[in-house]
C-alpha positions in Angstrom: 88.2 91.4 63.1 86.0 89.6 65.6 86.7 87.9 68.9 86.1 84.1 68.7 87.3 82.9 72.1 88.6 84.0 75.5 90.9 81.7 77.5 92.3 82.2 81.0 95.2 80.5 82.8 96.3 81.1 86.4 100.0 80.9 87.1 102.1 81.2 90.3 105.6 82.7 89.8 108.1 82.3 92.6 109.6 85.2 94.4 113.1 85.7 95.7 111.7 85.7 99.2 108.3 86.2 100.9 107.4 89.9 100.9 105.7 91.4 104.0 103.2 94.3 104.0 100.9 96.1 106.4 98.0 93.6 106.0 99.9 90.3 105.6 102.3 89.3 102.8 103.0 87.8 99.4 103.9 84.2 100.5 106.8 83.4 98.2 104.9 83.8 94.9 102.7 86.1 92.8 99.5 84.6 91.5 98.4 86.0 88.2 95.8 85.1 85.5 96.9 85.3 81.9 94.2 85.7 79.3 94.3 85.0 75.6 91.8 86.5 73.2 91.5 84.8 69.9 90.1 86.3 66.7 88.9 85.3 63.3 92.1 86.8 61.8 94.2 84.2 63.5 95.6 86.8 65.9 95.7 86.3 69.7 95.9 89.2 72.2 97.3 89.0 75.7 96.1 90.4 79.0 96.9 89.9 82.7 95.5 90.6 86.1 95.8 89.3 89.7 94.6 85.8 89.9 92.5 83.6 92.2 92.4 80.4 90.3 89.1 79.0 89.1 87.1 82.0 90.3 89.1 84.5 88.2 89.2 82.1 85.2 85.4 81.6 85.4 84.9 85.4 85.5 86.8 85.8 82.3 84.9 82.9 80.6 81.6 84.5 81.6 82.7 87.5 79.4 82.3 85.3 76.4 78.6 86.0 76.6 79.3 89.7 76.0 82.3 89.6 73.7 82.3 86.7 71.3 81.8 88.4 67.9 82.9 91.8 69.3 85.4 93.8 67.3 88.5 94.5 69.5 88.7 98.0 67.9 85.4 99.0 69.5 86.8 99.7 72.9 84.2 102.3 74.0 81.4 99.8 73.3 83.3 97.2 75.4 83.7 99.8 78.2 79.9 100.4 78.4 79.1 96.7 78.1 81.3 95.8 81.0 81.4 98.9 83.1 77.9 100.3 82.9 76.4 101.7 86.1 74.3 98.5 86.8 77.4 96.3 86.3 79.4 98.6 88.7 76.6 98.3 91.3 76.2 94.5 91.3 79.6 93.3 90.4 82.7 95.5 89.7 84.4 94.3 86.6 87.1 97.0 86.5 90.1 94.6 86.7 88.5 92.2 84.1 87.9 95.1 81.8 91.5 96.2 82.2 92.9 92.8 81.1 90.5 92.7 78.2 91.5 96.2 77.1 95.2 95.0 77.2 94.3 92.1 74.9 92.3 94.3 72.5 95.0 96.9 72.2 97.5 94.1 71.7 95.3 92.8 68.9 94.9 96.2 67.3 98.6 96.7 67.3 99.3 93.3 65.8 96.6 93.8 63.2 98.1 97.2 62.2 101.8 96.3 62.7 102.1 99.1 65.3 103.2 99.2 69.0 100.5 100.1 71.5 102.3 103.4 72.3 101.5 104.5 68.7 97.8 103.7 69.2 97.8 105.8 72.4 99.1 109.0 70.7 102.8 108.2 70.1 105.8 107.9 72.5 107.5 111.0 74.0 110.2 108.7 75.5 111.6 105.3 74.7 112.9 104.3 78.1 111.1 104.3 81.5 112.9 104.8 84.8 112.1 102.5 87.7 112.8 102.5 91.4 113.7 99.7 93.8 110.7 98.5 95.7 112.0 97.6 99.2 110.1 95.2 101.4 110.6 93.7 104.8 111.0 90.0 104.0 111.0 86.6 105.6 113.8 84.3 104.7 113.2 82.1 101.7 113.2 78.3 101.8 117.0 78.2 101.6 117.1 80.5 104.7 118.3 83.5 102.8 116.8 86.9 101.9 115.5 88.1 105.3 115.1 91.9 105.7 114.2 93.2 109.1 116.9 95.5 110.3 118.1 98.9 109.1 121.4 97.4 107.9 119.7 94.6 106.0 117.4 97.0 104.3 120.2 99.4 103.3 122.3 96.5 102.1 119.5 95.2 99.9 118.9 98.7 98.5 122.6 98.9 97.6 122.5 95.5 95.9 119.5 96.5 93.8 121.3 99.8 93.0 124.4 97.8 91.8 122.5 95.1 89.9 119.8 97.2 88.2 120.9 100.8 88.5 118.0 102.1 90.6 118.4 105.5 92.1 115.0 105.7 93.8 114.0 103.5 96.7 110.5 103.0 98.1 109.9 101.2 101.4 106.7 99.2 101.8 106.0 99.8 105.5 103.3 99.2 108.0 104.9 95.9 109.1 106.7 97.1 112.2 106.1 100.0 114.6 106.7 103.4 112.9 109.8 104.1 115.1 111.6 101.0 113.8 110.6 101.7 110.2 111.8 105.3 110.6 115.3 103.9 111.5 115.2 101.6 108.5 114.1 104.4 106.1 116.8 106.7 107.5 119.4 104.0 107.0 118.6 103.9 103.2 118.6 107.7 103.1 122.0 108.0 104.9 123.5 105.3 102.7 122.3 107.0 99.4 121.7 110.7 100.2 121.3 111.7 96.5 118.7 109.0 95.7 115.0 109.6 95.8 113.0 108.1 98.7 109.4 107.1 99.3 107.5 105.6 102.2 104.3 103.6 101.9 102.8 102.1 105.1 99.5 101.1 103.3 97.4 103.6 105.2 97.8 102.0 108.6 99.1 105.0 110.5 96.9 107.4 112.3 96.9 111.1 111.2 99.1 112.1 114.1 101.5 109.3 113.5 101.7 110.2 109.8 102.5 113.8 110.6 105.1 112.8 113.1 106.8 110.4 110.6 106.7 113.0 107.9 108.4 115.6 110.1 111.0 113.1 111.2 112.1 112.5 107.6 111.7 116.0 106.3 115.5 116.4 105.8 115.8 113.5 103.4 115.4 113.5 99.6 111.8 112.4 99.6 109.8 112.1 96.4 106.5 111.8 98.3 104.7 110.1 101.2 102.4 107.4 99.9 99.1 106.6 101.7 100.4 107.1 105.2 96.8 107.2 106.5 93.4 106.3 105.3 90.9 108.4 103.4 90.8 111.7 101.6 90.0 113.5 104.8 92.9 111.9 106.7 95.3 112.5 103.8 94.2 116.1 103.6 95.0 116.7 107.3 98.5 115.2 106.9 99.0 117.3 103.7 98.1 120.5 105.5 100.5 119.9 108.3 103.6 118.6 106.5 105.9 119.7 103.7 106.2 116.4 101.8 103.9 115.8 98.8 101.2 113.2 99.4 100.7 110.4 96.9 98.0 107.7 96.7 96.9 104.6 94.9 94.1 103.8 97.3 91.8 106.9 97.7 92.0 108.3 94.1 91.6 105.3 91.8 88.6 106.5 89.7 87.4 109.7 88.1 84.8 110.5 90.8 87.5 110.4 93.4 89.8 112.4 91.1 87.2 115.1 90.8 86.8 115.3 94.5 90.6 115.6 94.9 90.7 118.4 92.3 87.9 120.3 94.1 89.3 119.8 97.6 93.0 118.8 97.4 94.2 116.0 99.6 96.8 114.3 97.3 99.5 115.8 95.2 100.7 112.8 93.2 98.2 110.4 91.6 99.6 106.9 91.2 98.1 105.4 88.1 97.7 101.6 87.8 96.8 100.1 84.5 94.6 97.4 86.3 93.2 99.4 89.2 92.0 102.2 86.8 90.5 99.7 84.4 93.1 99.9 81.6 95.7 102.0 79.8 93.2 104.3 78.2 91.5 105.3 81.5 95.0 106.0 83.0 95.8 108.2 80.0 92.6 110.1 80.5 93.3 110.5 84.2 96.8 111.8 83.3 95.2 114.4 81.1 93.0 115.6 83.9 96.0 115.8 86.2 97.9 117.8 83.6 95.0 120.2 83.3 94.9 120.8 87.1 98.7 120.6 87.6 98.7 117.4 89.6 101.7 115.1 89.3 101.4 111.5 88.2 103.5 108.4 88.8 102.8 104.7 88.4 101.8 102.0 90.8 102.7 98.4 90.7 100.2 95.6 91.4 102.6 92.6 91.2 102.7 92.4 87.4 104.4 89.9 85.1 105.7 90.9 81.7 102.4 91.4 80.0 101.1 94.0 82.4 104.6 95.4 82.7 104.5 96.1 79.0 101.2 98.0 79.5 103.0 100.2 82.0 105.9 100.8 79.6 103.6 101.8 76.8 101.6 104.1 79.1 104.7 105.6 80.5 106.0 106.3 77.0 103.0 108.5 76.0 102.4 110.5 79.2 104.1 113.9 78.6 104.9 114.6 82.3 106.2 111.6 84.2 108.5 113.2 86.8 109.0 110.1 89.0 110.6 106.7 88.6 107.7 104.2 88.5 107.1 101.3 90.9 107.4 97.6 90.1 107.7 94.4 92.1 109.4 92.9 89.0 112.9 92.6 90.4 111.5 90.3 93.2 110.3 87.7 90.6 112.5 84.8 89.7 111.0 84.3 86.3 108.3 85.4 83.8 106.0 83.8 81.3 107.1 85.9 78.3 109.4 84.8 75.5 113.0 85.6 76.4 112.4 85.5 80.2 112.4 88.5 82.4 113.0 92.0 80.9 116.4 93.3 81.9 116.9 96.7 83.5 119.7 98.9 82.2 120.7 101.9 84.3 117.5 101.6 86.3 115.3 101.7 83.2 113.5 99.4 80.8 113.1 100.0 77.1 109.6 100.5 75.8 108.7 97.5 73.5 108.7 98.4 69.8 107.1 95.3 68.4 103.5 95.1 67.2 100.9 95.4 70.0 102.3 95.1 73.5 105.5 93.8 72.0 105.7 90.7 74.2 104.9 87.1 73.4 103.7 84.3 75.6 106.2 81.5 76.4 103.6 78.7 76.4 105.9 76.1 78.0 106.6 78.5 80.9 102.9 79.3 81.3 102.1 75.7 81.5 105.0 75.1 84.0 103.8 77.8 86.3 100.2 76.9 85.9 101.2 73.5 87.2 103.1 75.2 90.0 99.9 77.1 90.9 97.9 73.8 91.0 100.5 72.5 93.4 100.9 75.5 95.7 97.6 77.2 95.4 96.6 80.7 96.1 97.5 82.7 99.3 95.4 85.1 101.3 96.8 88.6 100.8 95.7 90.0 104.1 97.0 87.2 106.3 100.5 86.2 107.4 101.0 82.4 107.7 103.8 83.0 110.3 101.4 84.9 112.5 98.3 82.7 112.6 95.2 84.6 113.8 97.0 88.0 113.4 95.3 90.9 111.7 96.3 94.6 111.5 94.8 97.2 113.8 94.2 100.4 111.9 95.2 103.0 112.8 98.5 101.7 114.2 99.1 103.6 117.4 102.4 102.1 118.4 105.3 104.4 117.7 107.8 102.2 119.4 108.3 98.4 118.8 107.0 96.5 121.9 109.7 94.8 123.9 
């Protein structure tokens, strides 16, 4: 089997409401690039990553120079073609490689009639538990969906619990001063004392603020504290002076950083991301290292649609130790580009696809509809907030109380 073409299409999928984070926001949509990899066997493999319109599409089309005529089964050759040291030095292709790896594994599974989980070693579970991903939100165009107060946040967590069965709740913080976010986090913990909790302010707190916040929430049912401050040294200082496990998807996202953390621990829980780490296979390798050195793993969400979500499900199926519900923005999406529409949670979990390859198929009509939507609304700048023109975050954030 040989690759004959690579195609890329950028789509914009509407969100229930704009999601705010420490550096800006997701302004009412996720922008993703869908790739299709055609072969001489008549099979097409699917991949996905965060999109930026023509720039991302052109980056994928440039890979034709490397990959036309390549056998999708030869994944190690592709890794060295795309991720060799020179390529890493002059132009990081990690995310591009991840999307291509998704498509190649999808092709392999379709060719063999096997789900990707079988290609990765075989599933040890057939359902993956998820948590609610809580954001402070602006109201949508209809004037609904705002989340700013403790009551609004706890009410939204309750609605997600009722609708989807989530029993873990992660707050994306760093939007307001830590004192206000502490009240909001406590409100969720008090409303659902048996549920797992996580706080992720996107590394904007100082070391001292991080320690103070951790000590204030020590009596709650915390899974971990995710990236409260920046850098391995900052995380190490927080870890040494608090009792809550530290987690990261920012400072341990490759094997060099993982080795450093093994040698001099700063993080207890490594959040794997099938795009950030460069694919499913690197994540599985990283999980093996973590198993060897008795580090826990969980899974990070990078705003995925159904194609990347399927990669997360197949990966979660084959990792022996996955003690935490995994993250996903998926419940904030209003639609998807896969056949059948959005996957449906049942008791807070999604079934691992059992069809050949990734087990999802592209709904071409929806892809074209949301590609047209992208052409109308365009991209957005992740680290800017249109409602606060000229604003940018100060890091570390040294404001414990909200200014009057």
